[in-house]
DSSP file (Angstrom, degrees, kcal/mol; ACC not computed):
  #  RESIDUE AA STRUCTURE BP1 BP2  ACC     N-H-->O    O-->H-N    N-H-->O    O-->H-N    TCO  KAPPA ALPHA  PHI   PSI    X-CA   Y-CA   Z-CA
    1    1 A X              0   0    0      0, 0.0     2,-0.4     0, 0.0     0, 0.0   0.000 360.0 360.0 360.0 128.3  -32.2  -32.5    8.5
    2    2 A X        -     0   0    0      1,-0.0     2,-0.7     2,-0.0     0, 0.0  -0.733 360.0-131.9 -90.8 137.8  -30.7  -31.1    5.4
    3    3 A X        -     0   0    0     -2,-0.4     2,-0.4     2,-0.0    -1,-0.0  -0.796  18.6-157.2 -88.8 115.7  -27.9  -28.6    5.5
    4    4 A X        -     0   0    0     -2,-0.7     2,-0.3     3,-0.0     3,-0.0  -0.787  12.4-170.4 -96.6 133.7  -28.5  -25.6    3.3
    5    5 A X    >   -     0   0    0     -2,-0.4     3,-1.4     1,-0.1     4,-0.1  -0.847  35.6-123.1-123.7 156.3  -25.5  -23.7    2.2
    6    6 A X  G >  S+     0   0    0     -2,-0.3     3,-1.1     1,-0.3     6,-0.1   0.815 113.1  59.9 -62.4 -31.9  -25.0  -20.4    0.5
    7    7 A X  G 3  S+     0   0    0      1,-0.2    -1,-0.3     9,-0.1     8,-0.2   0.453  86.5  75.6 -80.5  -2.0  -23.0  -22.3   -2.2
    8    8 A X  G <   +     0   0    0     -3,-1.4    -1,-0.2     5,-0.0    -2,-0.1   0.398  68.0 121.0 -86.3   2.3  -25.9  -24.5   -3.0
    9    9 A X    X   -     0   0    0     -3,-1.1     3,-1.4     1,-0.1    -3,-0.0  -0.397  69.6-131.5 -61.9 137.6  -27.5  -21.6   -5.0
   10   10 A X  T 3  S+     0   0    0      1,-0.3    -1,-0.1    -2,-0.1     3,-0.1   0.544 105.8  63.7 -68.0  -6.1  -28.2  -22.3   -8.6
   11   11 A X  T 3  S+     0   0    0      1,-0.2     2,-0.8     2,-0.0    -1,-0.3   0.558  88.6  73.1 -90.1 -13.1  -26.5  -19.0   -9.5
   12   12 A X    X   -     0   0    0     -3,-1.4     3,-0.6    -6,-0.1     2,-0.4  -0.814  68.5-177.7-103.3  87.9  -23.1  -20.2   -8.1
   13   13 A X  T 3   +     0   0    0     -2,-0.8    -3,-0.1     1,-0.2    -5,-0.0  -0.740  64.0  10.5 -94.7 129.1  -21.9  -22.6  -10.6
   14   14 A X  T 3  S+     0   0    0     -2,-0.4     3,-0.3     1,-0.1    -1,-0.2   0.639  89.9 111.0  89.5   9.5  -18.6  -24.4  -10.0
   15   15 A X    <>  +     0   0    0     -3,-0.6     4,-0.9    -8,-0.2     3,-0.2   0.108  37.0 112.1-105.3  20.7  -18.1  -23.3   -6.3
   16   16 A X  H  > S+     0   0    0      1,-0.2     4,-0.6     2,-0.2     3,-0.4   0.897  80.3  44.4 -60.6 -42.6  -18.6  -26.8   -4.8
   17   17 A X  H  > S+     0   0    0     -3,-0.3     4,-2.0     1,-0.2    -1,-0.2   0.745  99.5  72.0 -72.1 -25.9  -15.0  -27.1   -3.7
   18   18 A X  H  > S+     0   0    0      1,-0.2     4,-2.1     2,-0.2    -1,-0.2   0.882  94.1  53.1 -63.2 -37.0  -14.9  -23.6   -2.3
   19   19 A X  H  X S+     0   0    0     -4,-0.9     4,-2.0    -3,-0.4    -1,-0.2   0.853 107.8  51.5 -62.7 -37.7  -17.1  -24.5    0.6
   20   20 A X  H  X S+     0   0    0     -4,-0.6     4,-1.8     2,-0.2    -1,-0.2   0.861 109.2  50.1 -70.8 -35.5  -14.8  -27.4    1.6
   21   21 A X  H  X S+     0   0    0     -4,-2.0     4,-2.0     2,-0.2    -2,-0.2   0.896 109.7  51.1 -66.1 -41.1  -11.8  -25.0    1.5
   22   22 A X  H  X S+     0   0    0     -4,-2.1     4,-2.5     1,-0.2    -2,-0.2   0.915 109.5  50.7 -60.5 -46.0  -13.7  -22.5    3.8
   23   23 A X  H  X S+     0   0    0     -4,-2.0     4,-1.7     1,-0.2    -1,-0.2   0.889 110.3  48.9 -63.6 -42.5  -14.5  -25.3    6.2
   24   24 A X  H  X S+     0   0    0     -4,-1.8     4,-1.7     2,-0.2    -1,-0.2   0.873 110.8  49.5 -60.4 -40.7  -10.9  -26.4    6.3
   25   25 A X  H  X S+     0   0    0     -4,-2.0     4,-1.4     1,-0.2    -2,-0.2   0.915 108.6  54.6 -67.8 -43.3   -9.5  -22.9    6.9
   26   26 A X  H  < S+     0   0    0     -4,-2.5     4,-0.5     1,-0.2    -2,-0.2   0.840 104.6  52.8 -62.6 -34.8  -12.1  -22.4    9.7
   27   27 A X  H >< S+     0   0    0     -4,-1.7     3,-1.1     1,-0.2     4,-0.3   0.923 111.7  45.9 -66.7 -43.2  -10.9  -25.5   11.6
   28   28 A X  H >< S+     0   0    0     -4,-1.7     3,-0.8     1,-0.2    -1,-0.2   0.720 102.2  65.9 -73.5 -17.6   -7.3  -24.3   11.5
   29   29 A X  T 3< S+     0   0    0     -4,-1.4    -1,-0.2     1,-0.2    -2,-0.2   0.689  84.9  73.9 -73.6 -15.2   -8.3  -20.7   12.6
   30   30 A X  T <  S+     0   0    0     -3,-1.1     2,-0.4    -4,-0.5    -1,-0.2   0.744  81.3  79.4 -74.9 -20.9   -9.4  -22.0   16.0
   31   31 A X    <   -     0   0    0     -3,-0.8    67,-0.0    -4,-0.3     0, 0.0  -0.736  68.4-156.2 -84.7 131.7   -5.8  -22.5   17.1
   32   32 A X        +     0   0    0     -2,-0.4     2,-0.5     3,-0.0    -1,-0.1   0.312  47.2 132.7 -90.7   8.5   -4.2  -19.3   18.2
   33   33 A X        +     0   0    0      1,-0.1    66,-0.3    66,-0.1     2,-0.1  -0.952  62.4  20.8-119.4 130.9   -0.7  -20.5   17.6
   34   34 A X  S    S-     0   0    0     -2,-0.5    -1,-0.1    22,-0.3    23,-0.1   0.611  89.5-132.1 -85.0 158.0    1.4  -19.0   16.2
   35   35 A X        -     0   0    0     21,-0.3    21,-2.4    -2,-0.1     2,-0.3  -0.402  32.2-176.3 -65.5 146.5    0.1  -15.5   16.4
   36   36 A X  E     -A   55   0A   0     19,-0.2     2,-0.3    -2,-0.1    19,-0.2  -0.960  22.4-145.2-145.6 163.7    0.1  -13.6   13.1
   37   37 A X  E     -A   54   0A   0     17,-2.4    17,-2.7    -2,-0.3     2,-0.4  -0.945   9.2-154.4-123.0 147.8   -0.6  -10.3   11.4
   38   38 A X  E     -A   53   0A   0     -2,-0.3     2,-0.3    15,-0.2    15,-0.2  -0.995  15.5-171.0-123.9 125.5   -2.0   -9.6    8.0
   39   39 A X  E     -A   52   0A   0     13,-2.4    13,-2.0    -2,-0.4     2,-0.5  -0.866  11.3-151.7-115.5 144.7   -1.2   -6.3    6.3
   40   40 A X  E     -A   51   0A   0     -2,-0.3     2,-0.6    11,-0.2    11,-0.2  -0.979   4.7-155.4-114.7 125.0   -2.6   -4.7    3.1
   41   41 A X  E     -A   50   0A   0      9,-3.1     9,-1.4    -2,-0.5     3,-0.1  -0.887  30.6-115.4 -97.3 124.0   -0.5   -2.3    1.0
   42   42 A X        -     0   0    0     -2,-0.6     2,-0.2     7,-0.1     8,-0.0  -0.176  31.5-103.5 -56.7 151.1   -2.7    0.0   -1.0
   43   43 A X        -     0   0    0      6,-0.1     2,-0.2     1,-0.1     5,-0.2  -0.558  36.0-161.9 -75.9 137.8   -2.5   -0.3   -4.7
   44   44 A X        -     0   0    0      3,-1.1     5,-0.1    -2,-0.2    -1,-0.1  -0.428  37.9 -84.6-103.7-175.6   -0.6    2.4   -6.5
   45   45 A X  S    S+     0   0    0      1,-0.2    -2,-0.0    -2,-0.2    -1,-0.0   0.982 123.0  10.6 -59.1 -61.0   -0.8    3.3  -10.2
   46   46 A X  S    S+     0   0    0      2,-0.1     2,-0.5    -3,-0.0    -1,-0.2   0.456 115.1  87.3-100.3  -1.9    1.6    0.8  -11.7
   47   47 A X  S    S-     0   0    0     80,-0.0    -3,-1.1     1,-0.0     3,-0.1  -0.838  74.0-130.1-102.8 130.6    2.0   -1.4   -8.6
   48   48 A X        -     0   0    0     -2,-0.5    79,-0.2    -5,-0.2    -4,-0.1  -0.276  38.2 -82.4 -72.9 163.8   -0.4   -4.2   -7.9
   49   49 A X  E     - B   0 126A   0     77,-1.1    77,-3.0    -6,-0.1     2,-0.3  -0.414  52.5-160.7 -66.0 136.0   -2.1   -4.7   -4.5
   50   50 A X  E     -AB  41 125A   0     -9,-1.4    -9,-3.1    75,-0.2     2,-0.3  -0.901  12.8-165.9-125.8 152.4    0.1   -6.4   -2.0
   51   51 A X  E     -AB  40 124A   0     73,-2.4    73,-3.2    -2,-0.3     2,-0.4  -0.947   4.6-158.9-131.2 153.5   -0.4   -8.3    1.2
   52   52 A X  E     -AB  39 123A   0    -13,-2.0   -13,-2.4    -2,-0.3     2,-0.5  -0.976   1.2-164.7-135.4 121.7    2.0   -9.4    3.9
   53   53 A X  E     -AB  38 122A   0     69,-2.7    69,-3.0    -2,-0.4     2,-0.5  -0.923  11.4-167.8-102.8 124.9    1.3  -12.2    6.4
   54   54 A X  E     -AB  37 121A   0    -17,-2.7   -17,-2.4    -2,-0.5     2,-0.4  -0.963   2.4-170.1-118.7 123.8    3.7  -12.2    9.4
   55   55 A X  E     -AB  36 120A   0     65,-2.6    65,-2.7    -2,-0.5     2,-0.9  -0.877  23.9-128.6-110.1 143.1    3.8  -15.1   11.8
   56   56 A X  E     + B   0 119A   0    -21,-2.4   -22,-0.3    -2,-0.4   -21,-0.3  -0.806  39.5 159.8 -86.8 103.7    5.7  -15.2   15.2
   57   57 A X    >   +     0   0    0     61,-2.3     3,-2.1    -2,-0.9    62,-0.2  -0.243  10.5 172.3-122.7  42.1    7.7  -18.2   14.9
   58   58 A X  T 3   +     0   0    0      1,-0.3     3,-0.1    60,-0.2    -2,-0.0  -0.266  69.8  24.8 -56.4 137.0   10.4  -17.6   17.6
   59   59 A X  T 3  S+     0   0    0      1,-0.3     2,-0.4    36,-0.0    -1,-0.3   0.227  95.1 112.7  96.0 -13.4   12.6  -20.7   18.1
   60   60 A X    <   -     0   0    0     -3,-2.1    -1,-0.3    58,-0.1     2,-0.1  -0.797  56.0-145.0 -99.0 133.8   12.0  -22.2   14.6
   61   61 A X    >   -     0   0    0     -2,-0.4     3,-1.5    -3,-0.1     4,-0.2  -0.445  29.9-103.4 -83.4 166.7   14.9  -22.4   12.2
   62   62 A X  G >  S+     0   0    0      1,-0.3     3,-1.3     2,-0.2    -1,-0.1   0.859 121.5  52.8 -60.6 -36.5   14.5  -22.0    8.5
   63   63 A X  G 3  S+     0   0    0      1,-0.3    -1,-0.3     3,-0.0    -3,-0.0   0.528 103.2  60.3 -77.3  -8.0   14.7  -25.7    7.7
   64   64 A X  G <  S+     0   0    0     -3,-1.5    15,-2.5    14,-0.1     2,-0.4   0.370  96.3  74.7-100.0   3.1   12.0  -26.4   10.3
   65   65 A X  E <   -D   78   0B   0     -3,-1.3     2,-0.4    -4,-0.2    13,-0.2  -0.887  58.7-172.2-116.3 146.7    9.4  -24.2    8.4
   66   66 A X  E     -D   77   0B   0     11,-2.4    11,-3.0    -2,-0.4     2,-0.5  -0.995   5.0-166.7-141.4 132.0    7.6  -25.2    5.2
   67   67 A X  E     +D   76   0B   0     -2,-0.4     2,-0.3     9,-0.2     9,-0.2  -0.976  16.8 166.8-119.5 127.2    5.4  -23.0    3.0
   68   68 A X  E     -D   75   0B   0      7,-2.5     7,-3.2    -2,-0.5     2,-0.5  -0.973  27.3-146.3-136.9 153.1    3.2  -24.5    0.3
   69   69 A X  E     +D   74   0B   0     -2,-0.3     2,-0.3     5,-0.2     5,-0.2  -0.986  32.4 156.5-117.0 118.0    0.2  -23.4   -1.9
   70   70 A X  E >   -D   73   0B   0      3,-2.3     3,-1.4    -2,-0.5    -2,-0.1  -0.996  63.6  -5.2-145.1 139.2   -2.3  -26.1   -2.6
   71   71 A X  T 3  S-     0   0    0     -2,-0.3    -1,-0.1     1,-0.3     3,-0.1   0.905 129.6 -52.4  45.6  52.6   -6.0  -25.9   -3.6
   72   72 A X  T 3  S+     0   0    0      1,-0.2    32,-2.8    31,-0.1     2,-0.4   0.761 114.6 119.2  57.1  25.4   -6.0  -22.1   -3.2
   73   73 A X  E <   -DE  70 103B   0     -3,-1.4    -3,-2.3    30,-0.2     2,-0.6  -0.974  57.7-147.2-120.8 136.7   -4.6  -22.4    0.3
   74   74 A X  E     -DE  69 102B   0     28,-3.6    28,-2.5    -2,-0.4     2,-0.5  -0.923  24.6-167.5 -97.1 122.0   -1.4  -21.0    1.6
   75   75 A X  E     -DE  68 101B   0     -7,-3.2    -7,-2.5    -2,-0.6     2,-0.5  -0.938  11.2-170.2-121.6 125.5   -0.2  -23.4    4.2
   76   76 A X  E     -DE  67 100B   0     24,-3.1    24,-2.8    -2,-0.5     2,-0.4  -0.973  10.7-175.7-118.3 124.1    2.6  -22.7    6.7
   77   77 A X  E     -DE  66  99B   0    -11,-3.0   -11,-2.4    -2,-0.5     2,-0.4  -0.930   8.6-167.6-119.5 143.7    3.9  -25.7    8.7
   78   78 A X  E     +DE  65  98B   0     20,-2.4    20,-2.1    -2,-0.4     2,-0.4  -0.994   6.3 178.5-131.5 131.8    6.4  -25.7   11.5
   79   79 A X        -     0   0    0    -15,-2.5     2,-0.4    -2,-0.4    18,-0.1  -0.973   7.2-167.2-134.2 115.2    8.0  -28.8   12.9
   80   80 A X        -     0   0    0     -2,-0.4     2,-0.5    16,-0.1   -20,-0.1  -0.815  19.0-131.7 -97.9 139.3   10.7  -28.7   15.7
   81   81 A X        -     0   0    0     -2,-0.4     2,-0.2    15,-0.0    15,-0.0  -0.786  28.3-113.7 -92.8 134.4   12.8  -31.7   16.5
   82   82 A X        -     0   0    0     -2,-0.5     2,-0.9     1,-0.1    -1,-0.0  -0.454  22.7-139.8 -67.0 130.8   12.9  -32.5   20.3
   83   83 A X    >   -     0   0    0     -2,-0.2     3,-0.9     1,-0.1    -1,-0.1  -0.830  18.3-175.1 -95.9 106.3   16.5  -32.0   21.6
   84   84 A X  T 3  S+     0   0    0     -2,-0.9    -1,-0.1     1,-0.2    -2,-0.0   0.532  72.7  74.3 -80.2  -5.8   17.1  -34.8   24.0
   85   85 A X  T 3  S+     0   0    0      2,-0.0     2,-0.4     0, 0.0    -1,-0.2   0.605  81.3  84.8 -84.8  -7.9   20.5  -33.5   25.1
   86   86 A X    <   -     0   0    0     -3,-0.9     2,-0.6     2,-0.0    -3,-0.0  -0.748  62.9-155.1 -96.0 137.1   18.9  -30.7   27.2
   87   87 A X        -     0   0    0     -2,-0.4     2,-0.3     0, 0.0    -3,-0.0  -0.945  18.3-153.6-111.7 109.6   17.8  -31.1   30.8
   88   88 A X        -     0   0    0     -2,-0.6     3,-0.2     1,-0.2    -2,-0.0  -0.648  22.9-172.7 -88.1 135.7   15.1  -28.5   31.6
   89   89 A X  S    S+     0   0    0      1,-0.4     2,-0.3    -2,-0.3    -1,-0.2   0.769  89.8   4.7 -84.8 -34.0   14.4  -27.2   35.1
   90   90 A X        -     0   0    0      0, 0.0     2,-0.5     0, 0.0    -1,-0.4  -0.970  69.1-161.0-149.6 134.9   11.4  -25.3   33.8
   91   91 A X        +     0   0    0     -2,-0.3     3,-0.1    -3,-0.2    -3,-0.0  -0.853  28.1 149.8-124.4  98.2   10.1  -25.5   30.2
   92   92 A X        +     0   0    0     -2,-0.5     2,-0.9     1,-0.1    -1,-0.1   0.653  64.4  68.4 -94.4 -22.8    7.8  -22.6   29.2
   93   93 A X  S    S-     0   0    0      2,-0.0     2,-0.2   -34,-0.0    -1,-0.1  -0.858  78.4-154.7-106.3 107.0    8.7  -22.6   25.5
   94   94 A X        -     0   0    0     -2,-0.9     2,-1.3     1,-0.1    -2,-0.0  -0.509  16.7-131.2 -78.6 142.3    7.3  -25.7   24.1
   95   95 A X        +     0   0    0     -2,-0.2     2,-0.3   -15,-0.0    -1,-0.1  -0.737  51.8 160.5 -87.7  83.7    8.8  -27.4   20.9
   96   96 A X        -     0   0    0     -2,-1.3     2,-0.2   -17,-0.1   -16,-0.1  -0.748  38.6-125.6-115.7 156.7    5.4  -27.8   19.2
   97   97 A X        -     0   0    0     -2,-0.3     2,-0.3   -18,-0.1   -18,-0.2  -0.597  29.2-176.4 -92.1 158.4    4.3  -28.3   15.7
   98   98 A X  E     -E   78   0B   0    -20,-2.1   -20,-2.4    -2,-0.2     2,-0.3  -0.981  19.3-162.2-148.0 162.9    1.8  -26.0   13.9
   99   99 A X  E     -E   77   0B   0    -66,-0.3     2,-0.4    -2,-0.3   -22,-0.2  -0.941  11.2-175.6-144.7 125.9    0.0  -25.7   10.7
  100  100 A X  E     -E   76   0B   0    -24,-2.8   -24,-3.1    -2,-0.3     2,-0.4  -0.989   6.8-165.8-125.0 129.6   -1.6  -22.4    9.7
  101  101 A X  E     -E   75   0B   0     -2,-0.4     2,-0.4   -26,-0.2   -26,-0.2  -0.937   7.6-174.1-123.8 140.6   -3.8  -22.1    6.5
  102  102 A X  E     -E   74   0B   0    -28,-2.5   -28,-3.6    -2,-0.4     2,-0.4  -0.989  27.3-123.9-129.5 138.7   -5.0  -19.0    4.7
  103  103 A X  E     -E   73   0B   0     -2,-0.4     2,-0.5   -30,-0.2   -30,-0.2  -0.709  26.5-153.5 -84.3 132.2   -7.4  -19.1    1.7
  104  104 A X        -     0   0    0    -32,-2.8     3,-0.1    -2,-0.4    -2,-0.0  -0.926  14.7-123.9-109.0 123.0   -5.8  -17.3   -1.3
  105  105 A X    >   -     0   0    0     -2,-0.5     3,-2.0     1,-0.1     2,-0.1  -0.198  42.1 -82.1 -62.9 157.2   -8.0  -15.8   -3.9
  106  106 A X  T 3  S+     0   0    0      1,-0.2    -1,-0.1    20,-0.0     3,-0.1  -0.391 118.9  21.0 -58.0 131.3   -7.7  -16.8   -7.6
  107  107 A X  T 3  S+     0   0    0      1,-0.3    20,-0.6    -3,-0.1     2,-0.4   0.259  88.1 126.6  91.0 -10.9   -4.8  -14.8   -9.1
  108  108 A X  E <   -C  126   0A   0     -3,-2.0     2,-0.4    18,-0.2    -1,-0.3  -0.672  45.7-157.5 -79.5 130.6   -3.0  -13.9   -5.8
  109  109 A X  E     -C  125   0A   0     16,-3.3    16,-2.5    -2,-0.4     2,-0.6  -0.886  16.5-131.5-115.7 138.1    0.6  -15.0   -6.1
  110  110 A X  E     -C  124   0A   0     -2,-0.4    14,-0.2    14,-0.2     3,-0.1  -0.810  28.2-178.9 -86.2 124.5    3.0  -15.8   -3.2
  111  111 A X  E     -     0   0A   0     12,-2.9     2,-0.3    -2,-0.6    -1,-0.2   0.872  50.6 -26.8 -96.8 -44.4    6.1  -13.8   -4.1
  112  112 A X  E     -C  123   0A   0     11,-1.1    11,-2.5     2,-0.0     2,-0.3  -0.986  45.0-140.5-164.0 169.7    8.6  -14.5   -1.3
  113  113 A X  E     -C  122   0A   0     -2,-0.3     2,-0.4     9,-0.2     9,-0.2  -0.994  14.8-171.7-139.7 145.3    9.1  -15.4    2.4
  114  114 A X  E     -C  121   0A   0      7,-2.5     7,-3.0    -2,-0.3     2,-0.6  -0.990  11.2-156.1-143.2 130.9   11.7  -14.1    4.8
  115  115 A X  E     +C  120   0A   0     -2,-0.4     2,-0.3     5,-0.2     5,-0.2  -0.922  29.5 153.8-107.2 122.2   12.6  -15.2    8.4
  116  116 A X  E >   -C  119   0A   0      3,-2.5     3,-1.6    -2,-0.6    -2,-0.1  -0.948  63.5  -9.5-151.8 126.9   14.2  -12.5   10.4
  117  117 A X  T 3  S-     0   0    0     -2,-0.3   -59,-0.1     1,-0.3     3,-0.1   0.869 127.7 -52.1  56.7  41.6   14.2  -12.0   14.3
  118  118 A X  T 3  S+     0   0    0      1,-0.2   -61,-2.3   -61,-0.1     2,-0.5   0.548 116.0 111.0  76.1   5.2   11.7  -14.7   14.9
  119  119 A X  E <   -BC  56 116A   0     -3,-1.6    -3,-2.5   -63,-0.2     2,-0.7  -0.955  54.6-153.1-116.2 131.6    9.1  -13.4   12.5
  120  120 A X  E     -BC  55 115A   0    -65,-2.7   -65,-2.6    -2,-0.5     2,-0.5  -0.897  14.8-165.9-102.7 113.0    8.3  -15.1    9.2
  121  121 A X  E     -BC  54 114A   0     -7,-3.0    -7,-2.5    -2,-0.7     2,-0.5  -0.870   3.8-169.6-104.0 125.5    7.0  -12.6    6.6
  122  122 A X  E     -BC  53 113A   0    -69,-3.0   -69,-2.7    -2,-0.5     2,-0.4  -0.978   9.6-151.6-119.4 123.6    5.3  -13.9    3.5
  123  123 A X  E     -BC  52 112A   0    -11,-2.5   -12,-2.9    -2,-0.5   -11,-1.1  -0.785  14.0-175.4 -99.3 130.8    4.6  -11.4    0.7
  124  124 A X  E     -BC  51 110A   0    -73,-3.2   -73,-2.4    -2,-0.4     2,-0.3  -0.878   5.6-159.9-121.8 157.2    1.6  -11.9   -1.6
  125  125 A X  E     -BC  50 109A   0    -16,-2.5   -16,-3.3    -2,-0.3     2,-0.5  -0.995  10.9-159.7-137.8 142.3    0.6   -9.9   -4.7
  126  126 A X  E     -BC  49 108A   0    -77,-3.0   -77,-1.1    -2,-0.3   -18,-0.2  -0.882  18.2-153.2-122.2  99.7   -2.7   -9.5   -6.6
  127  127 A X        -     0   0    0    -20,-0.6     2,-0.3    -2,-0.5   -80,-0.0  -0.327  35.3 -92.5 -63.6 149.7   -2.0   -8.3  -10.1
  128  128 A X        -     0   0    0      1,-0.1     2,-0.2    -2,-0.0    -1,-0.1  -0.494  44.8-124.6 -69.2 129.3   -4.9   -6.4  -11.6
  129  129 A X        -     0   0    0     -2,-0.3     2,-0.5    -3,-0.1    -1,-0.1  -0.468  14.4-125.4 -73.9 138.9   -7.1   -8.7  -13.5
  130  130 A X        -     0   0    0     -2,-0.2     2,-0.6     1,-0.0    -1,-0.1  -0.724  24.0-126.6 -84.9 132.2   -7.9   -8.0  -17.2
  131  131 A X        -     0   0    0     -2,-0.5     2,-0.5     2,-0.0    -1,-0.0  -0.688  27.4-163.7 -84.2 126.1  -11.6   -7.9  -17.9
  132  132 A X        -     0   0    0     -2,-0.6     2,-0.5     2,-0.0    -1,-0.0  -0.920   8.4-171.4-111.2 124.4  -12.4  -10.3  -20.7
  133  133 A X        -     0   0    0     -2,-0.5     2,-0.4     2,-0.0    -2,-0.0  -0.971   8.1-176.4-119.3 120.4  -15.6  -10.1  -22.5
  134  134 A X        -     0   0    0     -2,-0.5     2,-0.5     2,-0.0    -2,-0.0  -0.910  21.0-138.2-115.2 140.0  -16.5  -12.9  -25.0
  135  135 A X        -     0   0    0     -2,-0.4     2,-0.5     0, 0.0    -2,-0.0  -0.879  18.9-144.6 -93.3 128.7  -19.4  -13.3  -27.2
  136  136 A X        -     0   0    0     -2,-0.5     2,-0.3     1,-0.0    -2,-0.0  -0.818  13.2-133.2 -98.3 123.1  -20.8  -16.8  -27.3
  137  137 A X        -     0   0    0     -2,-0.5     2,-0.7     1,-0.1    -1,-0.0  -0.577  14.9-136.1 -78.5 137.3  -22.2  -17.9  -30.7
  138  138 A X        -     0   0    0     -2,-0.3     2,-0.3     0, 0.0    -1,-0.1  -0.836  18.2-154.0 -97.4 119.4  -25.6  -19.6  -30.6
  139  139 A X        -     0   0    0     -2,-0.7     2,-0.2     2,-0.0     0, 0.0  -0.644  10.8-166.4 -90.8 148.6  -25.7  -22.6  -32.7
  140  140 A X              0   0    0     -2,-0.3    -1,-0.0     1,-0.0     0, 0.0  -0.761 360.0 360.0-125.6 175.0  -28.9  -23.9  -34.2
  141  141 A X              0   0    0     -2,-0.2    -2,-0.0     0, 0.0    -1,-0.0   0.350 360.0 360.0 -84.8 360.0  -30.3  -27.0  -35.9
């Protein structure tokens, strides 16, 4: 049985890798940890459109978090080191690792990240794209 995809359309040239990125992001979206919010700040006259992703990462220190952008994906990883010196009577807060991925559109830039009160806020910005129209010369024999 052949799998037909929206991206196999002959009108969508050069989007082969985009389907792979979507599948990777969909797999990571199935895990609900850590919870997150995504906010959009409306575009003003001279201010580009902005986004903020906020993740609840209570218990993680700044050096246990890593933010990278690769292949149009924003990837946030958290790795906690197990503290063997503690003896727990009950352990409801697990020291667990996570990886959360978001697809970032072309041109969107990650501006900064801030960790405060157990919330990791990542600010993104989409500058207004300049429309470019080029005329292509037709060569003949």
